[in-house]
C-alpha positions in Angstrom: 27.7 -13.8 14.5 24.1 -15.0 14.9 22.7 -11.6 13.9 25.0 -11.5 10.9 23.8 -15.0 9.8 20.1 -14.0 10.2 20.8 -10.8 8.3 22.3 -12.7 5.4 19.5 -15.2 5.4 16.9 -12.4 5.4 18.7 -10.6 2.6 18.7 -13.7 0.4 15.0 -14.4 1.2 13.9 -10.8 0.4 15.9 -10.6 -2.8 13.5 -12.7 -4.7 13.8 -12.4 -8.5 11.4 -9.8 -9.9 10.6 -12.1 -12.8 9.0 -14.6 -10.5 6.8 -11.8 -9.1 5.9 -10.7 -12.6 4.9 -14.2 -13.7 2.6 -14.6 -10.8 1.0 -11.2 -10.9 0.7 -10.4 -14.6 -2.6 -11.4 -16.2 -2.7 -13.7 -19.2 -1.4 -11.8 -22.3 0.7 -9.5 -20.2 -0.1 -6.2 -18.5 1.1 -3.1 -20.4 -0.1 -0.5 -17.8 2.7 1.5 -16.2 4.7 0.6 -13.1 5.3 4.3 -12.5 2.4 6.6 -11.6 2.7 10.1 -10.2 -0.7 11.3 -11.0 -1.1 13.6 -7.9 2.3 15.3 -8.0 2.2 15.7 -11.7 -1.5 16.0 -12.5 -3.0 17.6 -9.4 -6.2 16.8 -7.5 -8.8 14.2 -8.2 -11.8 12.9 -6.3 -9.7 10.1 -4.8 -6.0 9.9 -4.2 -4.3 6.5 -3.6 -0.8 6.6 -2.2 0.9 3.2 -2.8 4.2 1.9 -1.6 5.7 -1.0 -3.5 7.6 -4.1 -2.2 11.3 -4.7 -1.9 13.1 -4.7 -5.2 9.9 -4.0 -7.3 10.4 -1.7 -10.3 9.7 2.0 -10.6 7.6 3.8 -7.9 4.5 1.5 -8.1 5.8 -2.0 -8.7 4.1 -4.9 -10.4 1.6 -5.6 -7.6 0.8 -1.9 -7.2 0.1 -1.6 -10.9 -2.5 -4.4 -10.6 -4.1 -2.7 -7.6 -4.2 0.6 -9.5 -5.8 -1.0 -12.5 -8.6 -2.6 -10.5 -9.2 0.5 -8.4 -9.6 2.7 -11.5 -12.3 0.4 -12.8 -14.5 1.1 -9.8 -13.3 4.7 -9.0 -12.2 6.2 -12.3 -11.7 9.7 -10.7 -8.6 8.5 -8.9 -5.0 9.8 -8.9 -2.5 7.1 -8.1 0.8 8.1 -6.6 3.7 5.6 -6.0 6.1 6.4 -3.2 9.4 6.7 -4.9 11.5 5.2 -2.1 14.5 2.9 -2.5 12.7 -0.3 -1.6 16.0 -1.9 -0.7 16.4 -5.1 1.4 17.9 -3.2 4.3 14.7 -1.4 5.1 13.1 -4.7 6.2 15.7 -5.2 8.9 15.1 -1.9 10.7 12.9 -1.7 13.8 10.3 0.2 11.7 10.4 -2.6 9.0 10.8 0.0 6.2 13.2 2.5 4.8 13.3 5.6 7.0 13.5 8.0 4.0 10.6 6.2 2.4 8.5 6.6 5.5 9.1 10.4 5.4 8.3 10.4 1.6 5.0 8.6 2.3 4.1 10.9 5.1 4.9 14.0 3.1 2.7 12.7 0.2 -0.3 12.3 2.5 0.2 15.7 4.1 0.6 17.3 0.7 -2.5 15.7 -0.7 -4.5 16.7 2.3 -3.4 20.3 2.1 -3.6 20.8 -1.7 -6.8 18.8 -2.3 -9.2 19.6 0.6 -12.1 17.8 -1.2 -10.2 14.6 -2.1 -10.7 11.3 -0.3 -7.4 9.7 0.6 -6.4 6.0 0.3 -3.3 4.1 1.3 -1.9 0.9 -0.1 1.2 -1.2 0.1 2.9 -4.5 -0.6 5.5 -6.3 1.5 8.0 -3.7 2.8 5.6 -1.1 1.3 2.9 -2.4 3.7 5.2 -1.9 6.7 5.9 1.6 5.3 2.1 2.4 5.3 1.9 1.2 8.9 4.6 3.6 10.0 3.2 6.5 8.0 -0.5 6.3 8.8 -0.1 5.6 12.5 1.9 8.8 12.9 -0.2 11.2 10.8 -2.2 13.9 12.5 -5.8 12.9 13.3 -7.1 15.6 10.9 -5.3 13.7 8.1 -6.2 10.3 9.3 -9.8 11.3 9.2 -9.5 12.0 5.5 -8.2 8.5 4.8 -11.1 6.2 3.8 -9.2 3.0 3.6 -5.8 1.4 3.7 -5.3 -1.9 1.8 -2.2 -4.0 2.4 -0.8 -7.1 0.7 1.8 -9.6 2.0 2.2 -7.3 5.1 5.6 -7.8 6.8 4.2 -6.1 10.0 0.9 -8.0 10.1 1.7 -10.1 13.1 3.8 -7.6 15.0 1.1 -4.9 14.8 -1.8 -7.4 15.5 -3.3 -7.3 12.1 -4.0 -3.6 12.3 -2.4 -0.2 12.0 -1.8 1.4 15.4 -3.7 4.6 16.3 -6.0 4.1 13.2 -9.5 2.7 13.0 -9.4 -1.0 12.4 -12.5 -1.0 10.2 -10.6 1.2 7.6 -7.9 -1.4 7.2 -7.9 -4.5 5.0 -4.9 -6.8 5.1 -4.6 -9.6 2.5 -2.2 -12.3 3.7 -2.1 -15.7 2.1 -2.1 -18.5 4.7 1.3 -19.7 3.4 2.9 -16.2 3.0 6.3 -16.4 4.7 6.3 -12.8 5.9 2.8 -12.4 7.4 3.6 -14.4 10.5 6.5 -12.3 11.5 9.3 -13.9 9.4 11.1 -12.7 6.3 10.7 -15.6 4.0 9.7 -14.6 0.4 8.2 -17.9 -0.6 5.6 -18.9 -3.1 2.8 -17.7 -0.9 4.2 -14.2 -0.8 4.3 -14.0 -4.6 0.8 -15.5 -5.2 -1.5 -12.5 -4.9 -3.9 -12.2 -7.8 -6.7 -10.2 -9.3 -9.7 -12.4 -8.5 -8.8 -13.2 -4.9 -7.0 -10.1 -3.8 -6.9 -7.0 -6.1 -10.6 -6.9 -7.1 -11.8 -7.4 -3.5 -9.3 -4.8 -2.4 -10.6 -2.3 -4.9 -14.2 -3.1 -3.8 -13.3 -2.5 -0.1 -11.8 0.8 -1.0 -14.7 1.9 -3.1 -17.2 1.0 -0.3 -15.2 3.1 2.2 -14.9 6.0 -0.2 -18.6 5.9 -1.0 -19.4 5.8 2.7 -17.2 8.8 3.4 -18.5 10.8 0.5 -22.1 10.0 1.6 -21.4 11.0 5.2 -19.8 14.3 4.0 -22.8 15.0 1.7 -25.3 14.4 4.4 -23.4 16.6 6.8 -23.2 19.4 4.2 -27.0 19.1 3.5 -27.8 19.3 7.2 -25.9 22.5 7.6 -27.7 24.3 4.7 
């Protein structure tokens, strides 16, 4: 009975109206950029590939927050293919031990593996929001090291596994991970409360710095690769 009550409470908390999310995340005048992006699977390789997993109940395969992240990233890394993980993003995924939908975890893993195999010269990036952040934890921690080494950075927002995983992704270099969690975000401390803090991520404080972090890591990886190539000539 206690578990059932907790499950019901979590379901109510995590089923926050998408309009609230849109009001908080959309810039003045509205954002008309797409909430669906499949630029790798439909368009092929680019210099950088971002695989992003949206939060619970968010629209399309990228969501509203992912759309904002993609917009800022493309400003600093124009040669980027953005790919949303097309998983269900249902409430139930949050209540699993993994903290994310099992089928979605497989989809995310398959996307990283496919990008690494088909685009040997591309730098890989990961990103996620809310349940999508938990999905990135589970995907990245289990990837072969050869693919992990291709990932320059993972940026997470409103991370539902922030506390449980110690503010990092297991089995993955901590310096490649940037987690944005508002102090009053009801999910970052191990709970499942979608409160105002969980919906208050914005461009100036979160998306632009996240894009800057990713660009810095991509530049460092490309520079290191170029130096290694030059030394072998």
